[in-house]
VONULUM-855693 format. One record per residue: residue number from 1; residue in three letters; x, y, z of N, C-alpha, C in turn. Coordinates in steps of 0.1 Angstrom, whole numbers. Layout:
REM residues N
+------+-------+--------+---------+-------+---------+----------+-------+--------+---------+-------+
! roro ! nukol ! n_east ! n_north !  n_up ! ca_east ! ca_north ! ca_up ! c_east ! c_north !  c_up !
+------+-------+--------+---------+-------+---------+----------+-------+--------+---------+-------+
!  NUM !   ala !      X !       Y !     Z !       X !        Y !     Z !      X !       Y !     Z !
...
+------+-------+--------+---------+-------+---------+----------+-------+--------+---------+-------+
***
This chain:
REM residues 259
+------+-------+--------+---------+-------+---------+----------+-------+--------+---------+-------+
! roro ! nukol ! n_east ! n_north !  n_up ! ca_east ! ca_north ! ca_up ! c_east ! c_north !  c_up !
+------+-------+--------+---------+-------+---------+----------+-------+--------+---------+-------+
!    1 !   met !    972 !   -1187 !   944 !     984 !    -1188 !   937 !    983 !   -1189 !   924 !
!    2 !   lys !    976 !   -1192 !   920 !     974 !    -1193 !   903 !    973 !   -1181 !   898 !
!    3 !   pro !    963 !   -1171 !   902 !     969 !    -1155 !   895 !    982 !   -1153 !   893 !
!    4 !   leu !    989 !   -1153 !   905 !    1002 !    -1150 !   905 !   1009 !   -1156 !   896 !
!    5 !   ala !   1008 !   -1168 !   896 !    1017 !    -1177 !   886 !   1014 !   -1172 !   872 !
!    6 !   leu !   1002 !   -1171 !   868 !     996 !    -1165 !   854 !   1004 !   -1152 !   850 !
!    7 !   ala !   1006 !   -1143 !   860 !    1010 !    -1127 !   859 !   1026 !   -1128 !   857 !
!    8 !   leu !   1031 !   -1138 !   864 !    1047 !    -1140 !   862 !   1048 !   -1144 !   847 !
!    9 !   ala !   1040 !   -1154 !   844 !    1041 !    -1159 !   830 !   1043 !   -1152 !   819 !
!   10 !   ala !   1031 !   -1142 !   821 !    1029 !    -1132 !   811 !   1039 !   -1121 !   813 !
!   11 !   ala !   1046 !   -1117 !   822 !    1056 !    -1107 !   822 !   1067 !   -1114 !   814 !
!   12 !   ala !   1071 !   -1127 !   817 !    1081 !    -1133 !   812 !   1079 !   -1133 !   796 !
!   13 !   leu !   1068 !   -1135 !   790 !    1068 !    -1133 !   778 !   1067 !   -1119 !   768 !
!   14 !   leu !   1063 !   -1110 !   775 !    1063 !    -1095 !   772 !   1077 !   -1090 !   773 !
!   15 !   ala !   1085 !   -1093 !   781 !    1099 !    -1087 !   783 !   1105 !   -1087 !   772 !
!   16 !   pro !   1106 !   -1098 !   764 !    1116 !    -1094 !   752 !   1108 !   -1085 !   739 !
!   17 !   ala !   1098 !   -1087 !   740 !    1088 !    -1075 !   730 !   1090 !   -1062 !   735 !
!   18 !   cys !   1091 !   -1058 !   747 !    1093 !    -1046 !   752 !   1106 !   -1040 !   749 !
!   19 !   ala !   1116 !   -1051 !   752 !    1134 !    -1046 !   748 !   1133 !   -1044 !   735 !
!   20 !   trp !   1126 !   -1050 !   727 !    1128 !    -1051 !   712 !   1122 !   -1035 !   708 !
!   21 !   cys !   1111 !   -1032 !   713 !    1105 !    -1019 !   710 !   1113 !   -1007 !   715 !
!   22 !   gly !   1120 !   -1009 !   727 !    1127 !     -998 !   731 !   1139 !    -997 !   722 !
!   23 !   ala !   1144 !   -1008 !   718 !    1155 !    -1008 !   708 !   1152 !   -1001 !   695 !
!   24 !   met !   1140 !   -1006 !   691 !    1140 !    -1000 !   677 !   1134 !    -986 !   678 !
!   25 !   ser !   1129 !    -980 !   688 !    1126 !     -967 !   690 !   1139 !    -958 !   692 !
!   26 !   thr !   1147 !    -964 !   699 !    1162 !     -956 !   701 !   1169 !    -955 !   688 !
!   27 !   ser !   1170 !    -967 !   681 !    1177 !     -970 !   670 !   1171 !    -960 !   656 !
!   28 !   ala !   1159 !    -964 !   656 !    1153 !     -954 !   643 !   1150 !    -941 !   644 !
!   29 !   phe !   1147 !    -936 !   659 !    1144 !     -921 !   659 !   1155 !    -913 !   667 !
!   30 !   ala !   1162 !    -919 !   673 !    1173 !     -914 !   680 !   1170 !    -906 !   692 !
!   31 !   val !   1156 !    -911 !   696 !    1153 !     -901 !   709 !   1147 !    -912 !   719 !
!   32 !   pro !   1152 !    -910 !   729 !    1150 !     -918 !   742 !   1137 !    -917 !   744 !
!   33 !   leu !   1133 !    -929 !   750 !    1120 !     -930 !   755 !   1118 !    -921 !   769 !
!   34 !   leu !   1106 !    -914 !   770 !    1104 !     -905 !   781 !   1104 !    -916 !   793 !
!   35 !   glu !   1110 !    -910 !   803 !    1109 !     -916 !   817 !   1102 !    -907 !   828 !
!   36 !   gly !   1096 !    -911 !   836 !    1092 !     -905 !   850 !   1081 !    -893 !   845 !
!   37 !   glu !   1086 !    -880 !   850 !    1078 !     -870 !   846 !   1085 !    -860 !   835 !
!   38 !   ser !   1093 !    -864 !   829 !    1099 !     -857 !   818 !   1090 !    -852 !   804 !
!   39 !   leu !   1090 !    -839 !   802 !    1083 !     -836 !   792 !   1090 !    -831 !   778 !
!   40 !   pro !   1083 !    -836 !   767 !    1091 !     -830 !   755 !   1093 !    -816 !   754 !
!   41 !   arg !   1102 !    -811 !   748 !    1111 !     -797 !   746 !   1110 !    -795 !   732 !
!   42 !   leu !   1105 !    -783 !   726 !    1104 !     -778 !   712 !   1113 !    -768 !   712 !
!   43 !   val !   1126 !    -770 !   702 !    1137 !     -761 !   701 !   1134 !    -756 !   687 !
!   44 !   val !   1135 !    -740 !   687 !    1133 !     -736 !   674 !   1146 !    -728 !   670 !
!   45 !   ala !   1153 !    -730 !   659 !    1164 !     -724 !   655 !   1159 !    -713 !   643 !
!   46 !   gln !   1166 !    -699 !   647 !    1164 !     -688 !   640 !   1176 !    -687 !   628 !
!   47 !   arg !   1171 !    -685 !   617 !    1183 !     -683 !   608 !   1185 !    -668 !   602 !
!   48 !   ala !   1193 !    -660 !   603 !    1195 !     -648 !   597 !   1200 !    -648 !   583 !
!   49 !   ile !   1193 !    -639 !   574 !    1195 !     -638 !   561 !   1198 !    -623 !   559 !
!   50 !   thr !   1213 !    -622 !   555 !    1217 !     -607 !   549 !   1218 !    -606 !   536 !
!   51 !   arg !   1213 !    -594 !   533 !    1210 !     -590 !   518 !   1216 !    -576 !   518 !
!   52 !   ser !   1221 !    -572 !   508 !    1227 !     -559 !   504 !   1220 !    -552 !   493 !
!   53 !   trp !   1212 !    -543 !   499 !    1202 !     -536 !   490 !   1209 !    -523 !   482 !
!   54 !   gly !   1204 !    -523 !   471 !    1210 !     -514 !   461 !   1208 !    -517 !   447 !
!   55 !   pro !   1212 !    -508 !   438 !    1209 !     -511 !   425 !   1213 !    -525 !   420 !
!   56 !   ser !   1205 !    -532 !   414 !    1212 !     -547 !   410 !   1204 !    -551 !   396 !
!   57 !   asp !   1206 !    -563 !   392 !    1201 !     -566 !   377 !   1183 !    -571 !   382 !
!   58 !   asp !   1181 !    -573 !   394 !    1169 !     -577 !   396 !   1161 !    -566 !   407 !
!   59 !   ser !   1166 !    -554 !   406 !    1161 !     -543 !   412 !   1153 !    -535 !   406 !
!   60 !   thr !   1140 !    -531 !   413 !    1130 !     -524 !   406 !   1134 !    -507 !   405 !
!   61 !   tyr !   1144 !    -506 !   413 !    1149 !     -489 !   415 !   1160 !    -486 !   403 !
!   62 !   val !   1158 !    -477 !   398 !    1164 !     -471 !   385 !   1170 !    -457 !   390 !
!   63 !   glu !   1184 !    -457 !   391 !    1190 !     -440 !   392 !   1189 !    -434 !   378 !
!   64 !   thr !   1183 !    -421 !   380 !    1181 !     -414 !   368 !   1186 !    -400 !   370 !
!   65 !   ser !   1195 !    -395 !   359 !    1204 !     -385 !   362 !   1198 !    -375 !   354 !
!   66 !   val !   1192 !    -363 !   362 !    1183 !     -352 !   356 !   1195 !    -341 !   353 !
!   67 !   pro !   1195 !    -338 !   338 !    1202 !     -328 !   333 !   1202 !    -316 !   342 !
!   68 !   glu !   1215 !    -309 !   342 !    1215 !     -295 !   348 !   1208 !    -295 !   361 !
!   69 !   trp !   1213 !    -304 !   369 !    1207 !     -305 !   385 !   1214 !    -294 !   391 !
!   70 !   arg !   1205 !    -288 !   398 !    1212 !     -276 !   408 !   1211 !    -279 !   423 !
!   71 !   ser !   1224 !    -277 !   431 !    1221 !     -279 !   442 !   1213 !    -268 !   452 !
!   72 !   glu !   1205 !    -275 !   462 !    1196 !     -266 !   466 !   1201 !    -259 !   478 !
!   73 !   gly !   1211 !    -262 !   485 !    1220 !     -256 !   496 !   1229 !    -246 !   488 !
!   74 !   leu !   1236 !    -249 !   478 !    1242 !     -237 !   472 !   1233 !    -225 !   465 !
!   75 !   ala !   1221 !    -229 !   461 !    1211 !     -216 !   458 !   1207 !    -210 !   471 !
!   76 !   met !   1205 !    -216 !   481 !    1201 !     -209 !   493 !   1211 !    -202 !   498 !
!   77 !   ala !   1222 !    -206 !   498 !    1236 !     -201 !   503 !   1238 !    -187 !   494 !
!   78 !   gly !   1237 !    -190 !   484 !    1239 !     -177 !   472 !   1232 !    -166 !   475 !
!   79 !   ser !   1217 !    -169 !   475 !    1210 !     -159 !   477 !   1210 !    -153 !   490 !
!   80 !   ala !   1212 !    -159 !   501 !    1214 !     -154 !   513 !   1227 !    -143 !   518 !
!   81 !   leu !   1237 !    -144 !   507 !    1249 !     -138 !   509 !   1246 !    -126 !   498 !
!   82 !   ile !   1242 !    -130 !   485 !    1239 !     -119 !   478 !   1226 !    -121 !   470 !
!   83 !   pro !   1216 !    -114 !   476 !    1201 !     -116 !   470 !   1201 !    -117 !   456 !
!   84 !   gly !   1196 !    -129 !   451 !    1195 !     -128 !   436 !   1202 !    -139 !   429 !
!   85 !   ala !   1215 !    -140 !   436 !    1225 !     -149 !   431 !   1221 !    -164 !   430 !
!   86 !   gly !   1214 !    -168 !   442 !    1207 !     -182 !   439 !   1200 !    -185 !   432 !
!   87 !   his !   1191 !    -175 !   426 !    1178 !     -173 !   417 !   1187 !    -176 !   400 !
!   88 !   leu !   1198 !    -169 !   400 !    1205 !     -170 !   389 !   1210 !    -185 !   386 !
!   89 !   tyr !   1216 !    -188 !   398 !    1219 !     -203 !   397 !   1212 !    -213 !   394 !
!   90 !   ala !   1198 !    -211 !   397 !    1187 !     -218 !   395 !   1180 !    -219 !   381 !
!   91 !   gly !   1185 !    -206 !   376 !    1178 !     -205 !   361 !   1165 !    -194 !   362 !
!   92 !   glu !   1164 !    -188 !   374 !    1151 !     -181 !   374 !   1155 !    -166 !   375 !
!   93 !   thr !   1156 !    -158 !   363 !    1161 !     -146 !   363 !   1152 !    -137 !   369 !
!   94 !   gly !   1141 !    -139 !   368 !    1129 !     -130 !   372 !   1129 !    -127 !   387 !
!   95 !   gly !   1130 !    -137 !   394 !    1134 !     -135 !   408 !   1148 !    -130 !   413 !
!   96 !   ala !   1156 !    -133 !   404 !    1170 !     -129 !   409 !   1170 !    -110 !   405 !
!   97 !   leu !   1161 !    -107 !   396 !    1160 !      -93 !   392 !   1153 !     -86 !   405 !
!   98 !   val !   1143 !     -91 !   410 !    1134 !      -86 !   422 !   1143 !     -85 !   432 !
!   99 !   phe !   1149 !     -93 !   437 !    1158 !      -93 !   449 !   1167 !     -84 !   447 !
!  100 !   ala !   1175 !     -86 !   438 !    1187 !      -77 !   433 !   1181 !     -62 !   434 !
!  101 !   leu !   1172 !     -59 !   429 !    1167 !      -43 !   430 !   1162 !     -39 !   444 !
!  102 !   ala !   1156 !     -48 !   451 !    1154 !      -46 !   465 !   1164 !     -44 !   474 !
!  103 !   glu !   1176 !     -53 !   472 !    1187 !      -49 !   478 !   1197 !     -36 !   473 !
!  104 !   ala !   1192 !     -33 !   462 !    1200 !      -19 !   458 !   1189 !      -8 !   463 !
!  105 !   ala !   1178 !     -10 !   465 !    1168 !        1 !   471 !   1172 !       3 !   486 !
!  106 !   gly !   1174 !      -9 !   492 !    1176 !       -8 !   507 !   1189 !      -2 !   510 !
!  107 !   trp !   1200 !      -5 !   501 !    1214 !        2 !   507 !   1212 !      19 !   502 !
!  108 !   thr !   1206 !      19 !   490 !    1205 !       34 !   487 !   1198 !      42 !   498 !
!  109 !   ala !   1186 !      35 !   502 !    1180 !       45 !   513 !   1185 !      45 !   526 !
!  110 !   arg !   1193 !      35 !   529 !    1203 !       34 !   541 !   1212 !      46 !   541 !
!  111 !   phe !   1218 !      45 !   529 !    1231 !       56 !   527 !   1223 !      70 !   529 !
!  112 !   leu !   1215 !      73 !   523 !    1207 !       87 !   523 !   1201 !      91 !   535 !
!  113 !   phe !   1195 !      81 !   543 !    1190 !       85 !   556 !   1202 !      88 !   565 !
!  114 !   arg !   1213 !      78 !   564 !    1225 !       81 !   575 !   1229 !      90 !   571 !
!  115 !   gln !   1233 !      97 !   557 !    1236 !      111 !   558 !   1229 !     121 !   556 !
!  116 !   lys !   1218 !     122 !   559 !    1206 !      131 !   563 !   1208 !     133 !   578 !
!  117 !   ser !   1210 !     122 !   585 !    1212 !      121 !   599 !   1223 !     126 !   605 !
!  118 !   asp !   1235 !     125 !   598 !    1247 !      131 !   601 !   1249 !     145 !   598 !
!  119 !   asp !   1239 !     150 !   589 !    1240 !      164 !   585 !   1233 !     172 !   595 !
!  120 !   ala !   1221 !     167 !   601 !    1213 !      172 !   612 !   1218 !     171 !   623 !
!  121 !   lys !   1224 !     162 !   627 !    1231 !      162 !   639 !   1243 !     172 !   639 !
!  122 !   gly !   1250 !     173 !   628 !    1261 !      182 !   627 !   1256 !     196 !   629 !
!  123 !   asp !   1243 !     199 !   625 !    1239 !      213 !   626 !   1234 !     213 !   641 !
!  124 !   ala !   1230 !     204 !   648 !    1227 !      205 !   664 !   1240 !     208 !   670 !
!  125 !   val !   1252 !     201 !   667 !    1262 !      202 !   673 !   1268 !     215 !   672 !
!  126 !   ala !   1268 !     223 !   660 !    1273 !      235 !   655 !   1266 !     245 !   661 !
!  127 !   phe !   1252 !     244 !   664 !    1244 !      253 !   669 !   1247 !     255 !   688 !
!  128 !   ala !   1250 !     243 !   693 !    1255 !      242 !   707 !   1270 !     247 !   710 !
!  129 !   gly !   1276 !     244 !   700 !    1293 !      251 !   702 !   1299 !     244 !   712 !
!  130 !   asp !   1309 !     247 !   714 !    1319 !      241 !   722 !   1316 !     243 !   737 !
!  131 !   pro !   1312 !     233 !   744 !    1309 !      236 !   759 !   1318 !     243 !   768 !
!  132 !   gly !   1329 !     240 !   764 !    1343 !      245 !   771 !   1344 !     261 !   769 !
!  133 !   asp !   1337 !     267 !   759 !    1338 !      280 !   756 !   1327 !     288 !   761 !
!  134 !   ser !   1329 !     296 !   769 !    1318 !      304 !   778 !   1309 !     314 !   768 !
!  135 !   ala !   1316 !     315 !   755 !    1307 !      323 !   743 !   1298 !     313 !   735 !
!  136 !   ser !   1298 !     301 !   739 !    1290 !      292 !   731 !   1277 !     291 !   736 !
!  137 !   ala !   1267 !     284 !   726 !    1252 !      286 !   730 !   1250 !     277 !   745 !
!  138 !   trp !   1259 !     267 !   746 !    1256 !      262 !   758 !   1270 !     259 !   764 !
!  139 !   ser !   1275 !     262 !   776 !    1286 !      260 !   783 !   1286 !     257 !   795 !
!  140 !   phe !   1297 !     251 !   800 !    1298 !      243 !   814 !   1297 !     254 !   824 !
!  141 !   glu !   1306 !     265 !   819 !    1308 !      279 !   830 !   1293 !     284 !   832 !
!  142 !   arg !   1284 !     285 !   822 !    1274 !      293 !   826 !   1263 !     284 !   831 !
!  143 !   trp !   1264 !     270 !   830 !    1255 !      260 !   837 !   1258 !     258 !   851 !
!  144 !   glu !   1273 !     261 !   854 !    1277 !      261 !   869 !   1272 !     271 !   878 !
!  145 !   ala !   1274 !     285 !   868 !    1269 !      297 !   874 !   1255 !     298 !   877 !
!  146 !   val !   1248 !     292 !   869 !    1233 !      291 !   875 !   1227 !     284 !   884 !
!  147 !   thr !   1233 !     270 !   883 !    1229 !      259 !   891 !   1237 !     258 !   904 !
!  148 !   his !   1248 !     264 !   903 !    1258 !      263 !   912 !   1263 !     249 !   916 !
!  149 !   glu !   1262 !     241 !   908 !    1268 !      227 !   907 !   1281 !     224 !   902 !
!  150 !   asp !   1286 !     216 !   903 !    1301 !      211 !   898 !   1297 !     203 !   881 !
!  151 !   ala !   1304 !     210 !   873 !    1302 !      201 !   857 !   1309 !     191 !   856 !
!  152 !   gly !   1320 !     185 !   867 !    1328 !      177 !   863 !   1324 !     163 !   856 !
!  153 !   asp !   1312 !     160 !   861 !    1305 !      148 !   856 !   1303 !     150 !   842 !
!  154 !   leu !   1296 !     162 !   839 !    1292 !      164 !   822 !   1305 !     164 !   817 !
!  155 !   arg !   1316 !     170 !   821 !    1329 !      172 !   811 !   1334 !     159 !   810 !
!  156 !   arg !   1332 !     151 !   821 !    1338 !      137 !   816 !   1330 !     129 !   805 !
!  157 !   leu !   1316 !     132 !   809 !    1310 !      127 !   797 !   1311 !     131 !   783 !
!  158 !   tyr !   1311 !     143 !   782 !    1317 !      149 !   769 !   1331 !     144 !   764 !
!  159 !   asp !   1338 !     142 !   773 !    1353 !      136 !   768 !   1350 !     120 !   763 !
!  160 !   ala !   1342 !     116 !   769 !    1341 !       97 !   767 !   1329 !      95 !   759 !
!  161 !   asp !   1321 !     104 !   758 !    1309 !      102 !   745 !   1301 !     111 !   746 !
!  162 !   arg !   1306 !     115 !   730 !    1301 !      131 !   728 !   1284 !     127 !   725 !
!  163 !   asp !   1280 !     118 !   717 !    1267 !      115 !   716 !   1256 !     114 !   726 !
!  164 !   ala !   1262 !     108 !   737 !    1255 !      105 !   750 !   1253 !     121 !   757 !
!  165 !   phe !   1264 !     130 !   755 !    1263 !      142 !   759 !   1253 !     153 !   752 !
!  166 !   tyr !   1254 !     148 !   738 !    1244 !      160 !   731 !   1231 !     155 !   732 !
!  167 !   ser !   1228 !     143 !   736 !    1215 !      135 !   737 !   1207 !     141 !   752 !
!  168 !   arg !   1215 !     143 !   761 !    1213 !      149 !   773 !   1208 !     163 !   771 !
!  169 !   leu !   1215 !     170 !   765 !    1211 !      184 !   763 !   1199 !     186 !   755 !
!  170 !   ala !   1194 !     176 !   748 !    1184 !      178 !   738 !   1171 !     171 !   747 !
!  171 !   asn !   1172 !     162 !   756 !    1162 !      154 !   764 !   1161 !     158 !   778 !
!  172 !   asp !   1168 !     163 !   785 !    1171 !      166 !   799 !   1168 !     180 !   801 !
!  173 !   gly !   1157 !     183 !   809 !    1155 !      199 !   809 !   1161 !     203 !   823 !
!  174 !   ser !   1171 !     196 !   830 !    1177 !      201 !   840 !   1192 !     209 !   834 !
!  175 !   tyr !   1196 !     207 !   821 !    1204 !      212 !   816 !   1203 !     226 !   808 !
!  176 !   ala !   1190 !     230 !   809 !    1185 !      240 !   804 !   1193 !     254 !   807 !
!  177 !   ala !   1197 !     252 !   820 !    1205 !      265 !   825 !   1216 !     269 !   820 !
!  178 !   gly !   1222 !     259 !   810 !    1236 !      260 !   805 !   1235 !     268 !   792 !
!  179 !   trp !   1222 !     271 !   788 !    1219 !      277 !   773 !   1220 !     294 !   775 !
!  180 !   lys !   1225 !     298 !   763 !    1226 !      312 !   764 !   1212 !     322 !   762 !
!  181 !   gly !   1209 !     331 !   768 !    1198 !      337 !   766 !   1186 !     331 !   772 !
!  182 !   thr !   1172 !     331 !   768 !    1163 !      321 !   775 !   1165 !     308 !   772 !
!  183 !   gly !   1169 !     301 !   779 !    1174 !      289 !   781 !   1165 !     277 !   774 !
!  184 !   glu !   1154 !     278 !   776 !    1142 !      269 !   772 !   1140 !     270 !   758 !
!  185 !   thr !   1139 !     285 !   752 !    1137 !      287 !   739 !   1152 !     284 !   730 !
!  186 !   thr !   1161 !     286 !   735 !    1175 !      283 !   727 !   1176 !     268 !   725 !
!  187 !   arg !   1171 !     260 !   737 !    1173 !      246 !   739 !   1162 !     238 !   728 !
!  188 !   gln !   1150 !     244 !   727 !    1141 !      241 !   716 !   1147 !     242 !   702 !
!  189 !   gln !   1154 !     253 !   698 !    1161 !      253 !   688 !   1171 !     245 !   684 !
!  190 !   tyr !   1182 !     242 !   695 !    1187 !      230 !   694 !   1181 !     217 !   692 !
!  191 !   arg !   1169 !     215 !   697 !    1165 !      202 !   697 !   1158 !     198 !   685 !
!  192 !   ser !   1154 !     208 !   679 !    1148 !      207 !   664 !   1156 !     200 !   655 !
!  193 !   asp !   1170 !     205 !   654 !    1180 !      198 !   647 !   1182 !     183 !   653 !
!  194 !   tyr !   1183 !     184 !   665 !    1188 !      170 !   671 !   1177 !     160 !   666 !
!  195 !   asp !   1164 !     164 !   673 !    1153 !      155 !   668 !   1153 !     151 !   653 !
!  196 !   arg !   1156 !     160 !   643 !    1158 !      155 !   632 !   1166 !     145 !   627 !
!  197 !   ser !   1176 !     147 !   633 !    1187 !      137 !   631 !   1184 !     121 !   638 !
!  198 !   gln !   1177 !     123 !   647 !    1171 !      108 !   653 !   1163 !     104 !   644 !
!  199 !   arg !   1153 !     112 !   637 !    1142 !      104 !   627 !   1149 !     100 !   617 !
!  200 !   phe !   1162 !     106 !   610 !    1165 !      100 !   598 !   1175 !      87 !   604 !
!  201 !   glu !   1180 !      89 !   615 !    1187 !       78 !   620 !   1179 !      64 !   623 !
!  202 !   gln !   1163 !      66 !   628 !    1155 !       56 !   628 !   1152 !      52 !   615 !
!  203 !   arg !   1150 !      60 !   604 !    1148 !       52 !   592 !   1159 !      47 !   585 !
!  204 !   ser !   1171 !      51 !   587 !    1183 !       45 !   585 !   1183 !      30 !   591 !
!  205 !   arg !   1179 !      26 !   603 !    1178 !       14 !   609 !   1165 !       7 !   603 !
!  206 !   tyr !   1157 !      12 !   599 !    1146 !        6 !   592 !   1151 !       0 !   580 !
!  207 !   ala !   1158 !       7 !   573 !    1165 !        2 !   559 !   1175 !     -10 !   561 !
!  208 !   glu !   1181 !     -10 !   572 !    1188 !      -21 !   576 !   1182 !     -32 !   579 !
!  209 !   thr !   1171 !     -32 !   585 !    1162 !      -43 !   588 !   1156 !     -49 !   575 !
!  210 !   gly !   1152 !     -40 !   566 !    1146 !      -43 !   553 !   1158 !     -51 !   547 !
!  211 !   leu !   1170 !     -48 !   547 !    1181 !      -53 !   540 !   1182 !     -70 !   547 !
!  212 !   trp !   1181 !     -70 !   558 !    1184 !      -86 !   564 !   1169 !     -93 !   562 !
!  213 !   ile !   1156 !     -88 !   558 !    1148 !      -93 !   555 !   1149 !     -98 !   541 !
!  214 !   asn !   1154 !     -88 !   535 !    1154 !      -94 !   519 !   1163 !    -106 !   517 !
!  215 !   his !   1175 !    -107 !   525 !    1185 !     -115 !   522 !   1178 !    -129 !   528 !
!  216 !   leu !   1170 !    -130 !   542 !    1162 !     -140 !   543 !   1154 !    -146 !   535 !
!  217 !   val !   1144 !    -138 !   529 !    1134 !     -141 !   520 !   1141 !    -146 !   507 !
!  218 !   ala !   1149 !    -139 !   502 !    1158 !     -144 !   489 !   1164 !    -158 !   492 !
!  219 !   ala !   1166 !    -161 !   503 !    1174 !     -177 !   505 !   1163 !    -186 !   505 !
!  220 !   ile !   1150 !    -183 !   512 !    1142 !     -191 !   510 !   1137 !    -195 !   497 !
!  221 !   asp !   1135 !    -182 !   491 !    1129 !     -182 !   476 !   1136 !    -189 !   467 !
!  222 !   ala !   1150 !    -188 !   468 !    1160 !     -194 !   461 !   1159 !    -209 !   463 !
!  223 !   leu !   1157 !    -216 !   476 !    1155 !     -227 !   480 !   1143 !    -234 !   470 !
!  224 !   arg !   1132 !    -227 !   470 !    1122 !     -229 !   460 !   1123 !    -230 !   447 !
!  225 !   ala !   1132 !    -219 !   441 !    1135 !     -220 !   430 !   1143 !    -234 !   423 !
!  226 !   ala !   1154 !    -236 !   433 !    1162 !     -248 !   429 !   1153 !    -262 !   428 !
!  227 !   arg !   1147 !    -264 !   436 !    1134 !     -275 !   437 !   1127 !    -276 !   425 !
!  228 !   met !   1121 !    -264 !   422 !    1111 !     -263 !   411 !   1118 !    -267 !   398 !
!  229 !   his !   1132 !    -263 !   399 !    1141 !     -264 !   386 !   1145 !    -282 !   387 !
!  230 !   asn !   1149 !    -287 !   397 !    1151 !     -302 !   399 !   1137 !    -311 !   397 !
!  231 !   leu !   1126 !    -305 !   398 !    1115 !     -313 !   398 !   1111 !    -314 !   381 !
!  232 !   pro !   1110 !    -327 !   375 !    1107 !     -328 !   362 !   1093 !    -329 !   361 !
!  233 !   leu !   1087 !    -318 !   357 !    1073 !     -320 !   354 !   1071 !    -324 !   340 !
!  234 !   ala !   1070 !    -335 !   336 !    1069 !     -339 !   322 !   1053 !    -340 !   319 !
!  235 !   ala !   1052 !    -345 !   308 !    1036 !     -347 !   302 !   1032 !    -357 !   312 !
!  236 !   gly !   1020 !    -355 !   316 !    1012 !     -364 !   324 !   1013 !    -361 !   339 !
!  237 !   thr !   1022 !    -352 !   343 !    1026 !     -349 !   357 !   1022 !    -336 !   360 !
!  238 !   arg !   1018 !    -335 !   372 !    1013 !     -322 !   377 !   1015 !    -320 !   392 !
!  239 !   leu !   1015 !    -308 !   398 !    1017 !     -305 !   411 !   1006 !    -302 !   417 !
!  240 !   ser !   1002 !    -310 !   429 !     992 !     -306 !   434 !    993 !    -302 !   448 !
!  241 !   leu !    984 !    -290 !   450 !     983 !     -286 !   464 !    969 !    -287 !   471 !
!  242 !   arg !    971 !    -291 !   484 !     961 !     -294 !   493 !    961 !    -287 !   506 !
!  243 !   ser !    950 !    -282 !   509 !     950 !     -276 !   522 !    938 !    -282 !   532 !
!  244 !   ser !    939 !    -281 !   543 !     930 !     -288 !   555 !    928 !    -279 !   566 !
!  245 !   trp !    919 !    -279 !   572 !     915 !     -272 !   585 !    910 !    -282 !   596 !
!  246 !   arg !    909 !    -297 !   594 !     905 !     -306 !   606 !    912 !    -304 !   615 !
!  247 !   gln !    925 !    -303 !   618 !     931 !     -304 !   628 !    943 !    -295 !   628 !
!  248 !   gly !    937 !    -283 !   625 !     947 !     -270 !   625 !    950 !    -267 !   610 !
!  249 !   pro !    955 !    -258 !   605 !     959 !     -256 !   591 !    969 !    -266 !   586 !
!  250 !   ser !    970 !    -268 !   575 !     979 !     -277 !   569 !    981 !    -275 !   553 !
!  251 !   leu !    992 !    -276 !   549 !     993 !     -278 !   536 !   1001 !    -289 !   529 !
!  252 !   arg !    994 !    -295 !   520 !    1002 !     -305 !   515 !   1005 !    -305 !   498 !
!  253 !   ala !   1017 !    -309 !   496 !    1019 !     -308 !   481 !   1026 !    -319 !   474 !
!  254 !   ser !   1021 !    -324 !   464 !    1022 !     -337 !   461 !   1023 !    -335 !   443 !
!  255 !   val !   1031 !    -348 !   439 !    1035 !     -348 !   422 !   1029 !    -360 !   419 !
!  256 !   glu !   1019 !    -356 !   410 !    1007 !     -366 !   404 !   1013 !    -371 !   391 !
!  257 !   lys !   1012 !    -385 !   388 !    1015 !     -389 !   375 !   1006 !    -396 !   370 !
!  258 !   arg !   1000 !    -395 !   359 !     990 !     -402 !   354 !    995 !    -410 !   343 !
!  259 !   phe !    989 !    -424 !   343 !     995 !     -433 !   330 !    983 !    -436 !   323 !
+------+-------+--------+---------+-------+---------+----------+-------+--------+---------+-------+
***
């Protein structure tokens, strides 16, 4: 019984001290004592800081106005519409002259080839004559008499599309029976003029393709001219071009400034 009496006496002495410690812990730190299986938790608060970026007194970025700045888009559109116009806008008269001369040459070639094609086709049509006239070099009546077929489809084709009709006379041997005299010989005479007109027509199309290419190349080169105009290559600055073939062909351009 003595050990139990000693334990009760010790508990009575320590109780006020524990109560004082608990009160001090709660009042000083405002954190309650942990009880049972409770674990401490760490709460982290995040603060968002918003800042407006742009030129300011403490900014390292400085806005510089380049004299006579040229719009790259306007230069490109100008030369796409009229080759050389964008180059003049960008201050490159040499490029403007080259593309303007190419444009003039393309239109001149197209006009001359188209004129020769029309003349040769006119000669071929005049040689064949009116197919409705039995006295012409080629006629519906003569073709029907030799082939014993109805020329109704040919007549409708002649009324709807003359070019397609005369193309058949030149390229389809089944219509040789409609020619006067020796059919194949007369057809070859007609075809000589018709083929000549087609050759000039093809050259006219080549000239038109060249005009489109000239517009495209002029637009791209005008973009280059405007960019070179806007690039301030001052003393100590150079344009460097580097090529690489490690992972396929590549080209890198950079402006280097020496201090």
